[in-house]
N, C-alpha and C positions, 0 to 999 in steps of 0.2 A: 600383413602385406606376402603380397608373393615377392619373389627375388628379378621377375616379369616386369614386374609396376619399376621397379626402378633404375637406372641410370648413374653408370661407372660414372666419378668423377674424372679418371679422365677421355673419355668417352665425348662427357658435355664440358671440358677445356677445350681439346680441339677445333669439336663441332663450334662455336662461339669465342675461337680465337681468345681466347687465352689463356695463365699460366695455371697449370693445377696448381702455387702452391698461391697462387690466391685464391680458389676453392679452402685450400686448407687455410690456412689465416684470418679467413673468413669461418671457420667452423671454429678456431680457436680464443677467437672476441666474441664464442655467444651468438654471431647473428644471423649462420643461418646452423642447422641439426645436419649431420655426415650418419650416413645408418652402414657399419659392419658388419662382410655377411661371410662367413668363408678366410677375412681376411682380405679380405677388397672392400673397400669403399664404394660406398653405393650414395646419390643423395635423389628425396622420395617428389616429386611431381608438383606435389603442391610449394613447395622450393624454388622450383625455377628463372617465377616473375621474377623473387624476388633474391636472388643468386643475378640473374639477368636487369637485374635495376641498380643495381650495389657493384660493379663488374664499368653498363654505362658512368655510372657514377666519378671512380677514380680511372678511367681512361677514355672516356671523352677530355670530362673535364680538370683533369686531372687531379681529382681526390685523395687525402693516402687515409689509411685506415685507422685510424685516430675522426678523422670529417668524419669517418663513411658510419661510425658507433653514433656517432652526438648527430650523424642527419635522422643515420634508421630508427635510434632516440624518442627523434623527434617526431617521424613520421608514426611509430607506435602510437606513442601521449594524443595525437591528434586522428587518430582512425578512431582511440578508445571517445576524445571527447566526443565526437561526432557520431558514435552511435549511441552516448548517452541522451545527447539531442532529442536525436532520433526516435529514443524513448520517451524522452519528454513529452518532447510535440507529439504523439503519441497518445498521453495519457491528458495531456490539454485536451485533446480533440471532443474528450467526455461530457468539456463547460462549457463551449461554444455552442455558443444560438442559430439553431439556422434565420435567416434575417434572410426578407425576401429582395 
């Protein structure tokens, strides 16, 4: 990935109205990835939706970082369960009989 595709943490924070320290705290807790290029920190575009979601929960709903970790873990598990359910439904379709 080239640096043209990356977003500087400071640019994202100022554009979204969040503190850069909040973004760094999310990274320290393993909730997001930060890429370092030439000692400058960047976010990958595919991380933006997740960071925005976490920022809304933190700033709008006043959920602390520990709560964000728990919610993030549950959302990840729920997403995995949904993927498993989709895969199982696809496998079961071969046993379905077309009935008039």
